[in-house]
PDB file of N, CA, C, O and CB in Angstrom:
ATOM      1  N   MET A   1      26.037  10.811 -50.912  1.00  0.00           N
ATOM      2  CA  MET A   1      24.291  10.258 -51.099  1.00  0.00           C
ATOM      3  C   MET A   1      24.240   9.105 -51.055  1.00  0.00           C
ATOM      4  O   MET A   1      23.155   8.578 -50.808  1.00  0.00           O
ATOM      5  CB  MET A   1      23.468  10.516 -52.386  1.00  0.00           C
ATOM      6  N   LYS A   2      25.463   8.270 -51.291  1.00  0.00           N
ATOM      7  CA  LYS A   2      25.432   6.667 -51.170  1.00  0.00           C
ATOM      8  C   LYS A   2      25.795   6.012 -49.771  1.00  0.00           C
ATOM      9  O   LYS A   2      25.386   4.960 -49.280  1.00  0.00           O
ATOM     10  CB  LYS A   2      26.479   6.061 -52.208  1.00  0.00           C
ATOM     11  N   TYR A   3      26.825   7.098 -49.203  1.00  0.00           N
ATOM     12  CA  TYR A   3      26.831   7.133 -47.991  1.00  0.00           C
ATOM     13  C   TYR A   3      25.751   7.241 -46.652  1.00  0.00           C
ATOM     14  O   TYR A   3      25.677   6.650 -45.575  1.00  0.00           O
ATOM     15  CB  TYR A   3      27.466   7.862 -48.049  1.00  0.00           C
ATOM     16  N   LEU A   4      24.980   8.294 -47.304  1.00  0.00           N
ATOM     17  CA  LEU A   4      23.726   8.704 -46.622  1.00  0.00           C
ATOM     18  C   LEU A   4      22.760   7.368 -46.413  1.00  0.00           C
ATOM     19  O   LEU A   4      22.394   6.934 -45.321  1.00  0.00           O
ATOM     20  CB  LEU A   4      22.955   9.891 -47.554  1.00  0.00           C
ATOM     21  N   ILE A   5      22.444   6.838 -47.670  1.00  0.00           N
ATOM     22  CA  ILE A   5      21.390   5.423 -47.728  1.00  0.00           C
ATOM     23  C   ILE A   5      22.362   4.562 -46.821  1.00  0.00           C
ATOM     24  O   ILE A   5      21.987   4.332 -45.671  1.00  0.00           O
ATOM     25  CB  ILE A   5      21.042   4.558 -49.581  1.00  0.00           C
ATOM     26  N   LEU A   6      23.444   4.126 -47.200  1.00  0.00           N
ATOM     27  CA  LEU A   6      24.324   3.244 -46.181  1.00  0.00           C
ATOM     28  C   LEU A   6      23.934   3.416 -44.568  1.00  0.00           C
ATOM     29  O   LEU A   6      23.188   2.667 -43.939  1.00  0.00           O
ATOM     30  CB  LEU A   6      25.966   3.708 -46.363  1.00  0.00           C
ATOM     31  N   ILE A   7      24.557   4.472 -44.112  1.00  0.00           N
ATOM     32  CA  ILE A   7      23.781   4.942 -43.037  1.00  0.00           C
ATOM     33  C   ILE A   7      22.674   4.515 -42.431  1.00  0.00           C
ATOM     34  O   ILE A   7      22.521   4.057 -41.299  1.00  0.00           O
ATOM     35  CB  ILE A   7      23.507   5.859 -43.250  1.00  0.00           C
ATOM     36  N   GLY A   8      21.695   4.768 -43.546  1.00  0.00           N
ATOM     37  CA  GLY A   8      20.123   4.926 -43.059  1.00  0.00           C
ATOM     38  C   GLY A   8      19.629   3.332 -42.969  1.00  0.00           C
ATOM     39  O   GLY A   8      18.771   2.939 -42.178  1.00  0.00           O
ATOM     40  N   VAL A   9      20.264   2.573 -43.834  1.00  0.00           N
ATOM     41  CA  VAL A   9      20.112   1.035 -43.975  1.00  0.00           C
ATOM     42  C   VAL A   9      20.815   0.413 -42.671  1.00  0.00           C
ATOM     43  O   VAL A   9      20.176  -0.417 -42.024  1.00  0.00           O
ATOM     44  CB  VAL A   9      20.865   0.441 -45.445  1.00  0.00           C
ATOM     45  N   VAL A  10      21.876   0.716 -42.333  1.00  0.00           N
ATOM     46  CA  VAL A  10      22.479   0.243 -41.046  1.00  0.00           C
ATOM     47  C   VAL A  10      21.527   0.458 -39.946  1.00  0.00           C
ATOM     48  O   VAL A  10      21.054  -0.480 -39.304  1.00  0.00           O
ATOM     49  CB  VAL A  10      23.801   0.959 -40.723  1.00  0.00           C
ATOM     50  N   PHE A  11      21.166   2.042 -39.668  1.00  0.00           N
ATOM     51  CA  PHE A  11      19.937   1.936 -38.666  1.00  0.00           C
ATOM     52  C   PHE A  11      18.947   1.365 -38.927  1.00  0.00           C
ATOM     53  O   PHE A  11      18.446   0.732 -37.997  1.00  0.00           O
ATOM     54  CB  PHE A  11      19.425   2.948 -38.302  1.00  0.00           C
ATOM     55  N   GLY A  12      18.437   1.345 -39.903  1.00  0.00           N
ATOM     56  CA  GLY A  12      17.209   0.622 -39.978  1.00  0.00           C
ATOM     57  C   GLY A  12      17.407  -0.970 -39.698  1.00  0.00           C
ATOM     58  O   GLY A  12      16.372  -1.617 -39.545  1.00  0.00           O
ATOM     59  N   VAL A  13      18.159  -1.382 -39.651  1.00  0.00           N
ATOM     60  CA  VAL A  13      18.686  -2.999 -39.358  1.00  0.00           C
ATOM     61  C   VAL A  13      18.818  -2.906 -38.008  1.00  0.00           C
ATOM     62  O   VAL A  13      17.938  -3.498 -37.383  1.00  0.00           O
ATOM     63  CB  VAL A  13      20.202  -3.575 -40.075  1.00  0.00           C
ATOM     64  N   ILE A  14      19.664  -2.333 -37.352  1.00  0.00           N
ATOM     65  CA  ILE A  14      19.718  -2.043 -35.842  1.00  0.00           C
ATOM     66  C   ILE A  14      18.085  -2.046 -35.247  1.00  0.00           C
ATOM     67  O   ILE A  14      17.601  -2.731 -34.346  1.00  0.00           O
ATOM     68  CB  ILE A  14      20.529  -0.420 -35.581  1.00  0.00           C
ATOM     69  N   TRP A  15      17.593  -1.243 -35.922  1.00  0.00           N
ATOM     70  CA  TRP A  15      16.064  -0.577 -35.265  1.00  0.00           C
ATOM     71  C   TRP A  15      15.281  -1.866 -35.501  1.00  0.00           C
ATOM     72  O   TRP A  15      14.561  -1.975 -34.508  1.00  0.00           O
ATOM     73  CB  TRP A  15      15.217   1.008 -36.217  1.00  0.00           C
ATOM     74  N   TRP A  16      15.109  -2.675 -36.143  1.00  0.00           N
ATOM     75  CA  TRP A  16      14.637  -3.921 -36.751  1.00  0.00           C
ATOM     76  C   TRP A  16      14.997  -5.173 -35.656  1.00  0.00           C
ATOM     77  O   TRP A  16      14.258  -6.021 -35.154  1.00  0.00           O
ATOM     78  CB  TRP A  16      15.413  -4.126 -38.293  1.00  0.00           C
ATOM     79  N   ILE A  17      16.101  -4.980 -35.541  1.00  0.00           N
ATOM     80  CA  ILE A  17      16.803  -6.185 -34.737  1.00  0.00           C
ATOM     81  C   ILE A  17      16.263  -5.792 -32.955  1.00  0.00           C
ATOM     82  O   ILE A  17      15.833  -6.631 -32.164  1.00  0.00           O
ATOM     83  CB  ILE A  17      18.929  -6.101 -35.025  1.00  0.00           C
ATOM     84  N   LYS A  18      16.410  -4.585 -32.729  1.00  0.00           N
ATOM     85  CA  LYS A  18      15.804  -4.270 -31.189  1.00  0.00           C
ATOM     86  C   LYS A  18      14.245  -4.493 -31.301  1.00  0.00           C
ATOM     87  O   LYS A  18      13.828  -5.085 -30.305  1.00  0.00           O
ATOM     88  CB  LYS A  18      16.125  -2.532 -30.618  1.00  0.00           C
ATOM     89  N   LEU A  19      13.383  -4.229 -32.107  1.00  0.00           N
ATOM     90  CA  LEU A  19      11.904  -4.531 -32.154  1.00  0.00           C
ATOM     91  C   LEU A  19      11.703  -6.015 -31.992  1.00  0.00           C
ATOM     92  O   LEU A  19      10.782  -6.563 -31.385  1.00  0.00           O
ATOM     93  CB  LEU A  19      11.242  -4.045 -33.513  1.00  0.00           C
ATOM     94  N   SER A  20      12.661  -6.554 -32.599  1.00  0.00           N
ATOM     95  CA  SER A  20      12.101  -8.412 -33.166  1.00  0.00           C
ATOM     96  C   SER A  20      12.680  -9.224 -31.725  1.00  0.00           C
ATOM     97  O   SER A  20      12.320 -10.368 -31.447  1.00  0.00           O
ATOM     98  CB  SER A  20      13.300  -9.306 -35.160  1.00  0.00           C
ATOM     99  N   ARG A  21      13.759  -8.316 -30.765  1.00  0.00           N
ATOM    100  CA  ARG A  21      13.806  -9.061 -29.549  1.00  0.00           C
ATOM    101  C   ARG A  21      13.118  -9.209 -28.498  1.00  0.00           C
ATOM    102  O   ARG A  21      13.046  -8.102 -27.963  1.00  0.00           O
ATOM    103  CB  ARG A  21      14.557  -8.888 -29.123  1.00  0.00           C
ATOM    104  N   PRO A  22      12.620  -9.905 -27.961  1.00  0.00           N
ATOM    105  CA  PRO A  22      11.700 -10.062 -26.597  1.00  0.00           C
ATOM    106  C   PRO A  22      11.857  -9.492 -25.740  1.00  0.00           C
ATOM    107  O   PRO A  22      12.995  -9.545 -25.273  1.00  0.00           O
ATOM    108  CB  PRO A  22      11.624 -11.045 -25.995  1.00  0.00           C
ATOM    109  N   ALA A  23      10.855  -8.645 -25.051  1.00  0.00           N
ATOM    110  CA  ALA A  23      11.201  -7.411 -24.184  1.00  0.00           C
ATOM    111  C   ALA A  23      11.708  -8.361 -22.581  1.00  0.00           C
ATOM    112  O   ALA A  23      11.226  -9.365 -22.058  1.00  0.00           O
ATOM    113  CB  ALA A  23       9.490  -6.130 -24.001  1.00  0.00           C
ATOM    114  N   LYS A  24      12.820  -7.509 -22.216  1.00  0.00           N
ATOM    115  CA  LYS A  24      13.281  -8.119 -20.903  1.00  0.00           C
ATOM    116  C   LYS A  24      12.276  -8.029 -19.526  1.00  0.00           C
ATOM    117  O   LYS A  24      11.403  -7.165 -19.612  1.00  0.00           O
ATOM    118  CB  LYS A  24      14.643  -7.374 -20.569  1.00  0.00           C
ATOM    119  N   PRO A  25      12.295  -8.623 -18.586  1.00  0.00           N
ATOM    120  CA  PRO A  25      11.349  -8.495 -17.503  1.00  0.00           C
ATOM    121  C   PRO A  25      11.786  -7.461 -16.773  1.00  0.00           C
ATOM    122  O   PRO A  25      12.925  -7.639 -16.342  1.00  0.00           O
ATOM    123  CB  PRO A  25      11.173  -9.659 -16.681  1.00  0.00           C
ATOM    124  N   SER A  26      11.303  -6.477 -16.489  1.00  0.00           N
ATOM    125  CA  SER A  26      11.663  -5.506 -15.546  1.00  0.00           C
ATOM    126  C   SER A  26      12.207  -6.159 -14.199  1.00  0.00           C
ATOM    127  O   SER A  26      11.926  -7.336 -13.975  1.00  0.00           O
ATOM    128  CB  SER A  26      10.453  -4.619 -15.294  1.00  0.00           C
ATOM    129  N   GLY A  27      12.965  -5.443 -13.310  1.00  0.00           N
ATOM    130  CA  GLY A  27      13.584  -5.724 -12.004  1.00  0.00           C
ATOM    131  C   GLY A  27      14.487  -7.205 -12.129  1.00  0.00           C
ATOM    132  O   GLY A  27      14.887  -7.729 -13.168  1.00  0.00           O
ATOM    133  N   SER A  28      14.647  -7.644 -10.844  1.00  0.00           N
ATOM    134  CA  SER A  28      15.261  -8.738 -10.741  1.00  0.00           C
ATOM    135  C   SER A  28      14.735 -10.138 -11.314  1.00  0.00           C
ATOM    136  O   SER A  28      13.533 -10.402 -11.302  1.00  0.00           O
ATOM    137  CB  SER A  28      15.446  -8.776  -9.536  1.00  0.00           C
ATOM    138  N   ALA A  29      15.899 -11.205 -11.921  1.00  0.00           N
ATOM    139  CA  ALA A  29      15.199 -12.082 -11.924  1.00  0.00           C
ATOM    140  C   ALA A  29      14.380 -13.028 -10.906  1.00  0.00           C
ATOM    141  O   ALA A  29      13.253 -13.432 -11.190  1.00  0.00           O
ATOM    142  CB  ALA A  29      15.766 -12.485 -12.443  1.00  0.00           C
ATOM    143  N   GLY A  30      14.826 -13.248 -10.083  1.00  0.00           N
ATOM    144  CA  GLY A  30      13.989 -14.276  -8.680  1.00  0.00           C
ATOM    145  C   GLY A  30      13.205 -12.808  -7.780  1.00  0.00           C
ATOM    146  O   GLY A  30      12.594 -13.167  -6.773  1.00  0.00           O
ATOM    147  N   GLY A  31      13.183 -11.513  -8.012  1.00  0.00           N
ATOM    148  CA  GLY A  31      12.348 -10.689  -7.060  1.00  0.00           C
ATOM    149  C   GLY A  31      11.179 -10.812  -7.449  1.00  0.00           C
ATOM    150  O   GLY A  31      10.922 -10.390  -8.576  1.00  0.00           O
ATOM    151  N   THR A  32      10.138 -11.408  -6.665  1.00  0.00           N
ATOM    152  CA  THR A  32       8.405 -10.929  -6.502  1.00  0.00           C
ATOM    153  C   THR A  32       8.382  -9.760  -5.769  1.00  0.00           C
ATOM    154  O   THR A  32       7.493  -9.051  -6.240  1.00  0.00           O
ATOM    155  CB  THR A  32       7.338 -12.028  -5.631  1.00  0.00           C
ATOM    156  N   ASP A  33       8.903  -9.246  -4.892  1.00  0.00           N
ATOM    157  CA  ASP A  33       8.474  -8.164  -4.204  1.00  0.00           C
ATOM    158  C   ASP A  33       8.751  -6.686  -4.950  1.00  0.00           C
ATOM    159  O   ASP A  33       9.896  -6.242  -5.026  1.00  0.00           O
ATOM    160  CB  ASP A  33       9.144  -8.273  -2.866  1.00  0.00           C
ATOM    161  N   ASN A  34       7.782  -6.085  -5.403  1.00  0.00           N
ATOM    162  CA  ASN A  34       8.331  -4.797  -6.056  1.00  0.00           C
ATOM    163  C   ASN A  34       8.122  -3.420  -5.344  1.00  0.00           C
ATOM    164  O   ASN A  34       7.945  -2.382  -5.981  1.00  0.00           O
ATOM    165  CB  ASN A  34       7.698  -4.662  -7.410  1.00  0.00           C
ATOM    166  N   GLY A  35       8.155  -3.488  -3.867  1.00  0.00           N
ATOM    167  CA  GLY A  35       8.332  -2.156  -3.079  1.00  0.00           C
ATOM    168  C   GLY A  35       8.854  -2.318  -2.345  1.00  0.00           C
ATOM    169  O   GLY A  35       9.654  -3.253  -2.317  1.00  0.00           O
ATOM    170  N   PRO A  36       8.667  -1.442  -1.306  1.00  0.00           N
ATOM    171  CA  PRO A  36       9.206  -1.269  -0.207  1.00  0.00           C
ATOM    172  C   PRO A  36       8.531  -2.391   0.909  1.00  0.00           C
ATOM    173  O   PRO A  36       7.395  -2.840   0.759  1.00  0.00           O
ATOM    174  CB  PRO A  36       9.047   0.219   0.099  1.00  0.00           C
ATOM    175  N   GLN A  37       9.285  -2.702   1.867  1.00  0.00           N
ATOM    176  CA  GLN A  37       9.273  -3.818   2.685  1.00  0.00           C
ATOM    177  C   GLN A  37       9.024  -3.137   4.196  1.00  0.00           C
ATOM    178  O   GLN A  37       9.749  -2.218   4.580  1.00  0.00           O
ATOM    179  CB  GLN A  37      10.709  -4.712   2.500  1.00  0.00           C
ATOM    180  N   PRO A  38       7.980  -3.646   4.984  1.00  0.00           N
ATOM    181  CA  PRO A  38       8.240  -3.164   6.393  1.00  0.00           C
ATOM    182  C   PRO A  38       9.262  -3.733   6.913  1.00  0.00           C
ATOM    183  O   PRO A  38       9.462  -4.927   6.694  1.00  0.00           O
ATOM    184  CB  PRO A  38       7.222  -3.344   7.285  1.00  0.00           C
ATOM    185  N   MET A  39      10.320  -2.809   7.900  1.00  0.00           N
ATOM    186  CA  MET A  39      11.355  -3.098   8.450  1.00  0.00           C
ATOM    187  C   MET A  39      11.115  -3.584   9.754  1.00  0.00           C
ATOM    188  O   MET A  39      10.201  -3.045  10.378  1.00  0.00           O
ATOM    189  CB  MET A  39      12.136  -2.137   8.391  1.00  0.00           C
ATOM    190  N   VAL A  40      11.875  -4.667  10.391  1.00  0.00           N
ATOM    191  CA  VAL A  40      11.584  -4.855  11.828  1.00  0.00           C
ATOM    192  C   VAL A  40      12.843  -4.842  12.449  1.00  0.00           C
ATOM    193  O   VAL A  40      13.713  -4.856  11.578  1.00  0.00           O
ATOM    194  CB  VAL A  40      10.817  -6.129  12.172  1.00  0.00           C
ATOM    195  N   ARG A  41      13.414  -4.816  13.830  1.00  0.00           N
ATOM    196  CA  ARG A  41      14.434  -4.732  14.447  1.00  0.00           C
ATOM    197  C   ARG A  41      14.943  -6.000  15.254  1.00  0.00           C
ATOM    198  O   ARG A  41      14.190  -6.288  16.184  1.00  0.00           O
ATOM    199  CB  ARG A  41      14.242  -3.702  15.140  1.00  0.00           C
ATOM    200  N   CYS A  42      15.975  -6.769  15.121  1.00  0.00           N
ATOM    201  CA  CYS A  42      16.163  -7.870  15.767  1.00  0.00           C
ATOM    202  C   CYS A  42      16.081  -7.657  17.247  1.00  0.00           C
ATOM    203  O   CYS A  42      16.688  -6.665  17.650  1.00  0.00           O
ATOM    204  CB  CYS A  42      17.344  -8.418  15.363  1.00  0.00           C
ATOM    205  N   ALA A  43      15.517  -8.311  18.053  1.00  0.00           N
ATOM    206  CA  ALA A  43      15.167  -8.146  19.212  1.00  0.00           C
ATOM    207  C   ALA A  43      16.996  -8.113  19.940  1.00  0.00           C
ATOM    208  O   ALA A  43      17.411  -7.205  20.660  1.00  0.00           O
ATOM    209  CB  ALA A  43      13.932  -9.453  19.659  1.00  0.00           C
ATOM    210  N   HIS A  44      17.625  -9.051  19.605  1.00  0.00           N
ATOM    211  CA  HIS A  44      19.092  -9.311  20.356  1.00  0.00           C
ATOM    212  C   HIS A  44      20.114  -8.475  19.950  1.00  0.00           C
ATOM    213  O   HIS A  44      20.826  -8.000  20.835  1.00  0.00           O
ATOM    214  CB  HIS A  44      19.676 -10.705  20.132  1.00  0.00           C
ATOM    215  N   CYS A  45      20.398  -8.118  18.470  1.00  0.00           N
ATOM    216  CA  CYS A  45      21.367  -7.539  17.820  1.00  0.00           C
ATOM    217  C   CYS A  45      20.916  -5.989  17.563  1.00  0.00           C
ATOM    218  O   CYS A  45      21.727  -5.071  17.447  1.00  0.00           O
ATOM    219  CB  CYS A  45      21.661  -8.363  16.564  1.00  0.00           C
ATOM    220  N   GLY A  46      19.488  -5.839  17.491  1.00  0.00           N
ATOM    221  CA  GLY A  46      19.356  -4.427  16.978  1.00  0.00           C
ATOM    222  C   GLY A  46      19.340  -4.207  15.400  1.00  0.00           C
ATOM    223  O   GLY A  46      18.859  -3.142  15.010  1.00  0.00           O
ATOM    224  N   LEU A  47      19.798  -5.069  14.496  1.00  0.00           N
ATOM    225  CA  LEU A  47      19.900  -5.116  13.245  1.00  0.00           C
ATOM    226  C   LEU A  47      18.204  -4.904  12.405  1.00  0.00           C
ATOM    227  O   LEU A  47      17.205  -5.624  12.426  1.00  0.00           O
ATOM    228  CB  LEU A  47      20.698  -6.543  13.022  1.00  0.00           C
ATOM    229  N   HIS A  48      18.435  -3.844  11.853  1.00  0.00           N
ATOM    230  CA  HIS A  48      16.963  -3.675  10.986  1.00  0.00           C
ATOM    231  C   HIS A  48      16.807  -4.197   9.678  1.00  0.00           C
ATOM    232  O   HIS A  48      17.322  -3.764   8.647  1.00  0.00           O
ATOM    233  CB  HIS A  48      16.603  -2.254  10.737  1.00  0.00           C
ATOM    234  N   LEU A  49      15.880  -5.387   9.846  1.00  0.00           N
ATOM    235  CA  LEU A  49      15.776  -5.924   8.198  1.00  0.00           C
ATOM    236  C   LEU A  49      14.263  -6.015   7.985  1.00  0.00           C
ATOM    237  O   LEU A  49      13.257  -5.790   8.659  1.00  0.00           O
ATOM    238  CB  LEU A  49      16.556  -7.621   7.845  1.00  0.00           C
ATOM    239  N   PRO A  50      14.539  -6.432   6.785  1.00  0.00           N
ATOM    240  CA  PRO A  50      12.866  -6.687   5.992  1.00  0.00           C
ATOM    241  C   PRO A  50      12.012  -7.766   6.942  1.00  0.00           C
ATOM    242  O   PRO A  50      12.562  -8.663   7.582  1.00  0.00           O
ATOM    243  CB  PRO A  50      13.016  -7.569   4.103  1.00  0.00           C
ATOM    244  N   GLN A  51      10.726  -7.549   6.922  1.00  0.00           N
ATOM    245  CA  GLN A  51      10.240  -8.070   7.785  1.00  0.00           C
ATOM    246  C   GLN A  51       9.736  -9.641   7.349  1.00  0.00           C
ATOM    247  O   GLN A  51       9.177 -10.354   8.182  1.00  0.00           O
ATOM    248  CB  GLN A  51       9.314  -7.139   8.219  1.00  0.00           C
ATOM    249  N   ASN A  52      10.026 -10.162   5.773  1.00  0.00           N
ATOM    250  CA  ASN A  52       9.769 -11.226   5.065  1.00  0.00           C
ATOM    251  C   ASN A  52      10.760 -11.892   5.260  1.00  0.00           C
ATOM    252  O   ASN A  52      10.529 -13.082   5.044  1.00  0.00           O
ATOM    253  CB  ASN A  52       9.483 -11.089   3.843  1.00  0.00           C
ATOM    254  N   GLU A  53      12.536 -11.537   5.804  1.00  0.00           N
ATOM    255  CA  GLU A  53      13.619 -12.102   5.898  1.00  0.00           C
ATOM    256  C   GLU A  53      13.853 -12.081   7.659  1.00  0.00           C
ATOM    257  O   GLU A  53      15.042 -12.220   7.946  1.00  0.00           O
ATOM    258  CB  GLU A  53      14.689 -11.334   4.909  1.00  0.00           C
ATOM    259  N   ALA A  54      13.131 -11.966   8.600  1.00  0.00           N
ATOM    260  CA  ALA A  54      13.114 -11.898  10.000  1.00  0.00           C
ATOM    261  C   ALA A  54      12.712 -13.298  10.349  1.00  0.00           C
ATOM    262  O   ALA A  54      12.209 -14.100   9.563  1.00  0.00           O
ATOM    263  CB  ALA A  54      12.165 -10.779  10.576  1.00  0.00           C
ATOM    264  N   ILE A  55      12.954 -13.481  11.458  1.00  0.00           N
ATOM    265  CA  ILE A  55      12.881 -14.732  12.328  1.00  0.00           C
ATOM    266  C   ILE A  55      11.819 -14.575  13.148  1.00  0.00           C
ATOM    267  O   ILE A  55      11.938 -13.687  13.992  1.00  0.00           O
ATOM    268  CB  ILE A  55      14.093 -15.023  13.160  1.00  0.00           C
ATOM    269  N   ALA A  56      10.595 -15.327  13.129  1.00  0.00           N
ATOM    270  CA  ALA A  56       9.403 -14.668  13.931  1.00  0.00           C
ATOM    271  C   ALA A  56       9.571 -15.592  15.388  1.00  0.00           C
ATOM    272  O   ALA A  56       9.774 -16.804  15.306  1.00  0.00           O
ATOM    273  CB  ALA A  56       7.643 -14.884  13.021  1.00  0.00           C
ATOM    274  N   SER A  57       9.485 -15.024  16.482  1.00  0.00           N
ATOM    275  CA  SER A  57       9.336 -16.198  17.519  1.00  0.00           C
ATOM    276  C   SER A  57       8.074 -15.650  18.373  1.00  0.00           C
ATOM    277  O   SER A  57       7.319 -14.784  17.932  1.00  0.00           O
ATOM    278  CB  SER A  57      10.849 -16.473  18.558  1.00  0.00           C
ATOM    279  N   ASN A  58       7.940 -16.208  19.553  1.00  0.00           N
ATOM    280  CA  ASN A  58       6.761 -16.080  20.268  1.00  0.00           C
ATOM    281  C   ASN A  58       6.552 -14.479  20.765  1.00  0.00           C
ATOM    282  O   ASN A  58       5.489 -13.872  20.897  1.00  0.00           O
ATOM    283  CB  ASN A  58       6.834 -17.128  21.491  1.00  0.00           C
ATOM    284  N   SER A  59       7.924 -14.007  20.992  1.00  0.00           N
ATOM    285  CA  SER A  59       7.933 -12.793  21.843  1.00  0.00           C
ATOM    286  C   SER A  59       8.441 -11.753  21.046  1.00  0.00           C
ATOM    287  O   SER A  59       8.051 -10.632  21.372  1.00  0.00           O
ATOM    288  CB  SER A  59       8.743 -12.922  23.111  1.00  0.00           C
ATOM    289  N   ALA A  60       9.389 -11.842  19.859  1.00  0.00           N
ATOM    290  CA  ALA A  60      10.077 -10.808  19.103  1.00  0.00           C
ATOM    291  C   ALA A  60      10.352 -11.776  17.607  1.00  0.00           C
ATOM    292  O   ALA A  60       9.887 -12.858  17.247  1.00  0.00           O
ATOM    293  CB  ALA A  60      11.648 -10.175  20.037  1.00  0.00           C
ATOM    294  N   VAL A  61      11.170 -10.974  17.070  1.00  0.00           N
ATOM    295  CA  VAL A  61      11.684 -10.957  15.887  1.00  0.00           C
ATOM    296  C   VAL A  61      13.167 -11.015  15.850  1.00  0.00           C
ATOM    297  O   VAL A  61      13.747 -10.177  16.540  1.00  0.00           O
ATOM    298  CB  VAL A  61      11.215  -9.906  15.268  1.00  0.00           C
ATOM    299  N   TYR A  62      14.045 -12.045  15.013  1.00  0.00           N
ATOM    300  CA  TYR A  62      15.648 -11.999  15.314  1.00  0.00           C
ATOM    301  C   TYR A  62      15.991 -11.989  13.899  1.00  0.00           C
ATOM    302  O   TYR A  62      15.114 -12.240  13.072  1.00  0.00           O
ATOM    303  CB  TYR A  62      16.414 -13.359  16.250  1.00  0.00           C
ATOM    304  N   CYS A  63      17.173 -11.726  13.546  1.00  0.00           N
ATOM    305  CA  CYS A  63      17.853 -11.697  12.269  1.00  0.00           C
ATOM    306  C   CYS A  63      18.537 -13.089  11.857  1.00  0.00           C
ATOM    307  O   CYS A  63      18.979 -13.260  10.721  1.00  0.00           O
ATOM    308  CB  CYS A  63      18.913 -10.583  12.329  1.00  0.00           C
ATOM    309  N   SER A  64      18.580 -13.833  12.613  1.00  0.00           N
ATOM    310  CA  SER A  64      18.787 -15.436  12.587  1.00  0.00           C
ATOM    311  C   SER A  64      18.331 -16.199  13.095  1.00  0.00           C
ATOM    312  O   SER A  64      17.253 -15.823  13.553  1.00  0.00           O
ATOM    313  CB  SER A  64      19.637 -15.881  12.815  1.00  0.00           C
ATOM    314  N   ASP A  65      18.617 -17.455  13.369  1.00  0.00           N
ATOM    315  CA  ASP A  65      18.496 -18.376  14.201  1.00  0.00           C
ATOM    316  C   ASP A  65      19.102 -18.519  15.529  1.00  0.00           C
ATOM    317  O   ASP A  65      18.580 -18.808  16.605  1.00  0.00           O
ATOM    318  CB  ASP A  65      18.742 -19.210  13.621  1.00  0.00           C
ATOM    319  N   ALA A  66      20.529 -18.208  15.166  1.00  0.00           N
ATOM    320  CA  ALA A  66      21.619 -18.035  16.164  1.00  0.00           C
ATOM    321  C   ALA A  66      20.909 -17.131  17.451  1.00  0.00           C
ATOM    322  O   ALA A  66      20.475 -17.549  18.524  1.00  0.00           O
ATOM    323  CB  ALA A  66      23.018 -17.194  15.389  1.00  0.00           C
ATOM    324  N   HIS A  67      20.959 -15.916  16.985  1.00  0.00           N
ATOM    325  CA  HIS A  67      20.213 -14.967  17.548  1.00  0.00           C
ATOM    326  C   HIS A  67      18.987 -15.278  18.496  1.00  0.00           C
ATOM    327  O   HIS A  67      18.951 -14.884  19.661  1.00  0.00           O
ATOM    328  CB  HIS A  67      19.826 -14.271  16.543  1.00  0.00           C
ATOM    329  N   ARG A  68      18.009 -16.000  17.910  1.00  0.00           N
ATOM    330  CA  ARG A  68      16.443 -16.694  18.360  1.00  0.00           C
ATOM    331  C   ARG A  68      16.969 -17.309  19.350  1.00  0.00           C
ATOM    332  O   ARG A  68      16.438 -17.084  20.438  1.00  0.00           O
ATOM    333  CB  ARG A  68      15.509 -17.797  17.305  1.00  0.00           C
ATOM    334  N   ASP A  69      18.248 -18.343  19.324  1.00  0.00           N
ATOM    335  CA  ASP A  69      18.619 -19.380  20.104  1.00  0.00           C
ATOM    336  C   ASP A  69      19.422 -18.505  21.247  1.00  0.00           C
ATOM    337  O   ASP A  69      19.466 -19.029  22.360  1.00  0.00           O
ATOM    338  CB  ASP A  69      19.484 -20.559  19.255  1.00  0.00           C
ATOM    339  N   LEU A  70      19.897 -17.552  21.125  1.00  0.00           N
ATOM    340  CA  LEU A  70      20.684 -17.172  22.373  1.00  0.00           C
ATOM    341  C   LEU A  70      19.650 -16.323  23.193  1.00  0.00           C
ATOM    342  O   LEU A  70      19.699 -16.418  24.419  1.00  0.00           O
ATOM    343  CB  LEU A  70      22.125 -16.287  22.021  1.00  0.00           C
ATOM    344  N   ALA A  71      18.623 -15.418  22.556  1.00  0.00           N
ATOM    345  CA  ALA A  71      17.440 -14.626  23.273  1.00  0.00           C
ATOM    346  C   ALA A  71      16.714 -15.596  24.313  1.00  0.00           C
ATOM    347  O   ALA A  71      16.446 -15.316  25.481  1.00  0.00           O
ATOM    348  CB  ALA A  71      16.276 -14.066  22.115  1.00  0.00           C
ATOM    349  N   GLU A  72      16.465 -16.730  23.683  1.00  0.00           N
ATOM    350  CA  GLU A  72      15.218 -17.384  24.111  1.00  0.00           C
ATOM    351  C   GLU A  72      15.911 -18.930  23.888  1.00  0.00           C
ATOM    352  O   GLU A  72      15.778 -19.560  22.839  1.00  0.00           O
ATOM    353  CB  GLU A  72      13.665 -16.930  23.088  1.00  0.00           C
ATOM    354  N   PRO A  73      16.538 -19.333  24.859  1.00  0.00           N
ATOM    355  CA  PRO A  73      17.253 -20.713  25.276  1.00  0.00           C
ATOM    356  C   PRO A  73      16.206 -21.791  25.135  1.00  0.00           C
ATOM    357  O   PRO A  73      15.214 -21.581  25.834  1.00  0.00           O
ATOM    358  CB  PRO A  73      17.849 -20.719  26.880  1.00  0.00           C
ATOM    359  N   ARG A  74      16.169 -23.037  24.312  1.00  0.00           N
ATOM    360  CA  ARG A  74      15.313 -23.716  24.639  1.00  0.00           C
ATOM    361  C   ARG A  74      15.283 -24.904  25.570  1.00  0.00           C
ATOM    362  O   ARG A  74      16.373 -25.473  25.629  1.00  0.00           O
ATOM    363  CB  ARG A  74      14.985 -23.918  23.740  1.00  0.00           C
ATOM    364  N   ALA A  75      14.177 -25.517  26.432  1.00  0.00           N
ATOM    365  CA  ALA A  75      14.313 -25.997  27.268  1.00  0.00           C
ATOM    366  C   ALA A  75      14.579 -27.810  26.851  1.00  0.00           C
ATOM    367  O   ALA A  75      14.773 -28.628  27.750  1.00  0.00           O
ATOM    368  CB  ALA A  75      13.246 -25.451  28.037  1.00  0.00           C
TER     369      ALA A  75
END
């Protein structure tokens, strides 16, 4: 009987500790985007990447500044 009470006290303490902790925010720490992102294709290499990470140009989108410069040389 005393072991049953001891087990109950241990579980009670563990349960109380879990309830007293603040809740963790869901998702990643730096992630503000909580859903699927529209994908775009790099005009130079064809890589698909999220639209918010793409580099937009006058005529197309690119995956990096280097690909934008290769496809559209600046005067």
